[in-house]
C-alpha positions in Angstrom: -38.2 10.8 93.9 -40.2 9.2 91.1 -42.8 11.0 89.1 -45.8 11.8 91.3 -49.5 12.6 90.7 -51.0 16.0 91.3 -53.1 14.9 94.3 -50.8 16.0 97.1 -49.6 19.0 95.0 -53.2 20.3 94.7 -54.0 19.7 98.4 -51.1 21.8 99.4 -51.8 24.5 96.8 -55.4 24.8 97.8 -54.5 25.2 101.4 -51.6 27.5 100.7 -53.3 29.9 98.3 -51.1 29.2 95.3 -51.2 27.3 92.0 -49.0 24.7 90.3 -47.6 25.7 86.9 -48.5 23.2 84.1 -46.0 23.9 81.4 -46.1 22.3 78.0 -43.1 20.3 76.8 -42.0 19.5 73.3 -38.3 18.8 73.4 -35.3 18.4 75.7 -34.4 22.1 76.0 -37.9 23.0 77.2 -38.0 20.2 79.7 -34.6 21.4 81.0 -35.7 25.0 81.2 -38.9 24.2 83.1 -37.3 21.8 85.6 -34.2 24.0 86.2 -36.6 26.9 87.0 -38.6 24.7 89.3 -35.3 23.7 91.1 -34.1 27.3 91.3 -37.4 28.4 92.9 -38.0 25.2 94.9 -41.4 24.8 93.4 -43.4 21.6 92.4 -44.2 21.5 88.7 -46.4 19.8 86.1 -44.9 18.9 82.7 -47.7 18.3 80.2 -47.8 17.0 76.7 -50.4 17.9 74.1 -51.4 16.0 71.0 -49.1 18.1 69.0 -46.2 17.4 71.3 -46.8 13.7 71.2 -47.0 13.7 67.4 -43.8 15.8 67.2 -41.6 14.0 69.8 -43.4 10.7 70.5 -44.7 9.9 73.9 -41.8 7.6 74.7 -39.3 10.4 74.2 -41.3 12.7 76.3 -41.6 10.2 79.2 -37.9 9.5 79.1 -36.9 13.2 79.0 -39.1 13.8 82.0 -37.7 10.8 83.8 -34.2 12.2 83.2 -35.3 15.5 84.7 -36.6 13.7 87.8 -33.3 11.9 88.2 -31.4 15.2 88.0 -33.8 17.0 90.4 -35.0 14.3 92.8 -36.0 17.0 95.3 -38.7 18.5 93.0 -42.1 17.0 92.9 -42.9 16.5 89.2 -46.0 15.2 87.5 -46.3 14.2 83.8 -49.7 15.2 82.5 -51.6 14.6 79.2 -53.1 17.9 78.0 -56.4 17.7 76.1 -56.8 14.0 75.7 -59.3 13.6 72.9 -61.0 10.4 74.0 -60.6 7.3 76.2 -58.2 5.6 73.8 -55.7 8.5 74.0 -55.9 8.7 77.7 -55.5 5.0 78.1 -52.4 5.0 75.9 -50.8 7.7 78.1 -51.7 6.0 81.3 -50.2 2.8 80.1 -47.0 4.5 79.0 -46.2 6.2 82.3 -48.1 9.5 82.6 -49.2 10.2 86.2 -52.1 12.5 85.2 -54.4 12.8 82.2 -57.0 15.2 81.0 -60.0 14.0 79.1 -61.4 16.9 77.1 -64.9 16.0 75.9 -66.1 19.6 76.5 -67.2 20.1 72.9 -69.7 17.2 73.3 -73.0 17.2 75.1 -73.0 17.3 78.9 -74.2 13.6 79.0 -71.5 12.5 76.6 -68.9 14.4 78.5 -70.0 12.8 81.7 -69.9 9.3 80.2 -66.4 9.6 78.6 -64.9 11.3 81.6 -66.3 8.7 84.0 -64.8 5.9 81.8 -61.4 7.5 81.9 -61.5 8.1 85.6 -62.5 4.5 86.3 -59.6 3.2 84.3 -57.0 5.7 85.5 -57.8 5.2 89.2 -57.0 1.5 88.8 -53.4 2.5 88.2 -53.2 5.4 90.6 -53.4 8.0 87.9 -55.4 11.2 88.4 -57.9 12.7 85.9 -58.8 16.2 84.9 -61.9 17.0 82.8 -63.4 20.2 81.4 -66.7 21.9 81.5 -67.2 24.9 79.3 -65.2 25.7 76.2 -62.3 28.1 75.6 -61.8 30.0 72.4 -58.5 30.1 70.6 -56.1 27.9 68.6 -53.3 25.9 70.1 -52.0 22.6 68.7 -55.0 20.3 68.1 -57.4 22.7 70.0 -59.3 25.1 67.8 -62.5 26.9 68.9 -64.1 29.9 67.2 -64.8 32.7 69.7 -68.5 32.5 69.0 -68.5 28.8 70.0 -66.8 29.4 73.3 -68.9 29.0 76.4 -68.4 29.9 80.0 -68.7 27.1 82.5 -72.2 26.8 84.0 -71.8 26.6 87.8 -75.1 24.8 88.0 -73.6 21.8 86.3 -70.3 21.3 88.2 -71.6 19.4 91.2 -73.5 16.8 89.1 -70.5 16.5 86.8 -67.9 15.9 89.5 -70.1 13.5 91.4 -71.1 11.5 88.2 -67.6 11.2 86.8 -65.3 10.8 89.8 -62.7 13.1 88.2 -60.0 14.6 90.4 -59.9 18.2 89.1 -62.0 20.4 86.8 -60.9 22.8 84.1 -63.4 25.7 83.8 -63.9 28.4 81.2 -63.9 31.9 82.8 -62.4 34.0 80.0 -59.0 32.6 79.3 -58.1 31.6 75.7 -55.8 29.3 73.9 -52.8 30.5 71.8 -50.8 33.7 71.5 -53.4 35.8 69.8 -56.0 35.9 72.5 -57.1 39.5 72.4 -56.5 42.5 70.3 -54.8 45.7 71.6 -57.5 47.9 73.1 -59.5 45.0 74.4 -59.6 44.7 78.2 -59.4 41.0 79.1 -61.2 40.3 82.3 -61.6 36.9 83.9 -65.0 36.0 85.3 -63.8 35.6 88.9 -67.5 35.6 89.9 -68.0 32.3 88.1 -64.8 30.9 89.8 -66.2 32.0 93.1 -69.5 30.3 92.5 -67.9 27.1 91.3 -65.7 27.1 94.4 -68.7 27.6 96.6 -70.4 24.6 95.0 -67.2 22.4 95.1 -65.5 23.3 98.4 -61.9 22.1 98.5 -62.0 20.8 94.9 -59.1 21.7 92.6 -59.9 24.0 89.7 -57.8 24.3 86.5 -57.3 27.3 84.1 -56.3 26.6 80.6 -55.1 29.1 78.0 -53.4 31.3 80.6 -50.3 32.7 78.8 -49.9 36.4 79.2 -48.0 37.0 75.9 -45.1 39.0 77.5 -44.5 42.0 75.2 -40.7 42.1 75.8 -40.3 38.7 73.9 -42.7 39.8 71.2 -40.5 42.9 70.6 -37.3 40.8 70.6 -38.8 38.5 68.0 -40.0 41.3 65.7 -36.7 43.2 66.2 -34.9 40.2 64.9 -36.8 39.4 61.7 -40.1 38.2 63.1 -43.5 39.4 62.1 -45.8 38.7 65.0 -49.1 40.6 65.0 -50.1 42.7 67.9 -51.7 40.6 70.6 -52.2 40.6 74.3 -52.8 37.8 76.8 -54.3 37.2 80.2 -53.3 39.8 82.8 -51.0 38.2 85.3 -52.5 40.0 88.2 -55.9 38.4 87.5 -54.2 35.0 87.3 -52.5 35.6 90.6 -55.9 36.4 92.1 -57.4 33.2 90.8 -54.4 31.2 92.2 -55.1 32.6 95.7 -58.5 30.8 95.6 -59.6 27.4 94.2 -57.4 27.4 91.1 -54.6 24.9 91.8 -53.3 24.4 88.2 -52.6 27.1 85.6 -51.6 26.0 82.1 -48.9 28.0 80.2 -47.6 27.1 76.7 -47.5 30.1 74.3 -45.3 32.2 76.5 -42.7 29.4 76.4 -42.8 29.3 72.6 -42.3 33.1 72.5 -39.3 32.9 74.8 -37.7 30.1 72.8 -38.2 31.8 69.5 -37.0 35.2 70.9 -33.7 33.6 72.1 -33.1 31.8 68.8 -33.9 34.8 66.6 -31.8 37.1 68.7 -28.9 34.7 68.5 -29.0 34.3 64.7 -28.9 38.1 64.2 -26.0 38.5 66.7 -24.1 35.5 65.4 -24.9 34.9 61.7 -21.9 32.6 61.4 -23.2 30.1 63.9 -24.8 26.8 62.8 -24.4 24.7 65.9 -27.9 24.0 67.4 -26.3 23.9 70.8 -25.4 27.5 70.5 -28.8 29.0 69.6 -30.9 26.6 71.6 -28.9 27.5 74.7 -30.1 31.1 74.3 -33.7 30.0 73.7 -33.6 27.7 76.7 -32.4 30.6 78.9 -35.4 32.7 78.0 -37.8 29.9 78.7 -36.2 29.3 82.1 -36.5 33.1 82.9 -40.2 33.0 81.9 -41.0 29.9 84.1 -39.2 31.4 87.1 -41.1 34.6 86.7 -44.5 32.7 86.5 -43.7 30.6 89.5 -42.8 33.6 91.7 -45.0 36.4 90.5 -48.1 34.6 89.1 -48.4 31.2 90.7 -47.0 32.0 94.1 -45.6 28.4 94.4 -41.9 29.3 95.0 -40.3 27.8 98.1 -43.2 25.5 98.8 -41.4 22.2 98.8 
């Protein structure tokens, strides 16, 4: 099986009451961990690259790594997605280089500018069979090239979604209902609560249309503790409650983005390895441990949060 788009994935997810995991990739070990987890759980998967990932690894490397994963796991439907494409030029470059899905994120601009840029991307992408995600509303938090102060974040206005989708022709819509980018989303004592009422209203206005949640890492505390117990100094933080994400996945949410949790798992495995084996200097030794934790996290998300296991 070659790389696929998310179109059929989302149709099945919407009908089945589950979501597809969109996991950010930066290097070979992370690609291996995600796709091995998808194979172990028989789940479709989206591998996505941010601006930071493309700057670090180069899009060509990322495309070839994902193509290798497809060759090793031909039974697993895999899409390669651009995360937070800044403008038409970035999206075009990724479409031309082999991505099967792109996100145009013009959500920080005016509604009219967002419509125009998203429409332009959709028109170009559809010529090549590539699907397009856009965003309405703005998430707070910091992750790679995305940085939004909490007082600048905005929930998605359900009154705008029908006009936006009709005017742009995009294939899925990322909405803001209380998720947040990065590992330091909320402080201890806060009670993160997704605005499922907004999700419900958006779903009513866009029946059958795939909805996306960004910034959905849950910051698993077991990995934070491993990091801090082995020389790390992460501040207290909590993420999005997994039970709320599972509730969203039962409805219109067909794609849930997860990045920070994978970084925590990789870092936990590497730090733990160095303390246990201070004599080691072979990257294959400590990266193997980091990769194992990332795979464990992805398998957990697929089974207990996304509900997409055994769906292929």
